[in-house]
C-alpha positions in Angstrom: 97.9 44.7 39.1 101.2 42.9 39.5 104.4 44.4 40.6 105.8 44.3 37.1 102.9 46.2 35.6 103.1 48.8 38.4 106.7 49.4 37.6 106.0 49.8 33.9 103.3 52.3 34.6 105.4 54.3 36.9 108.3 54.2 34.5 106.1 55.5 31.6 104.9 58.4 33.8 108.4 59.3 34.8 109.6 59.1 31.2 106.9 61.4 29.9 105.5 63.7 32.6 108.7 63.6 34.7 110.7 64.9 31.8 108.2 67.6 31.1 108.1 68.6 34.7 111.9 68.9 34.9 111.9 71.0 31.7 109.3 73.4 33.0 111.2 73.7 36.3 114.5 74.4 34.5 112.9 77.1 32.3 111.3 78.6 35.4 114.6 78.8 37.3 116.4 80.2 34.3 113.8 82.9 33.8 113.9 83.7 37.6 117.7 84.1 37.5 117.7 86.3 34.5 114.8 88.5 35.3 115.5 92.3 35.1 114.8 92.8 38.8 117.6 90.4 39.8 120.4 92.6 38.4 121.1 94.3 41.8 121.2 91.0 43.6 123.7 89.6 41.1 125.9 92.6 41.4 125.8 92.5 45.2 126.8 88.8 45.1 129.6 89.5 42.6 131.1 92.3 44.7 130.5 90.6 48.1 134.1 89.3 48.3 135.4 92.9 48.1 133.0 94.2 50.8 135.6 94.0 53.7 138.6 94.9 51.6 140.6 97.7 53.0 142.7 98.5 49.9 145.4 95.9 50.7 146.2 97.2 54.2 
């Protein structure tokens, strides 16, 4: 197998299976972020900047 054909094979794998793998990962991360159990974590992160606030004093 020459270098040129190796490159072509790797490019075809990346074009097909690589794209599919990235899509599956993206969907998995999106589902993980928007799962019902994550609501408390998101609220904690959103209110974290106000944690040490002493009402403007």
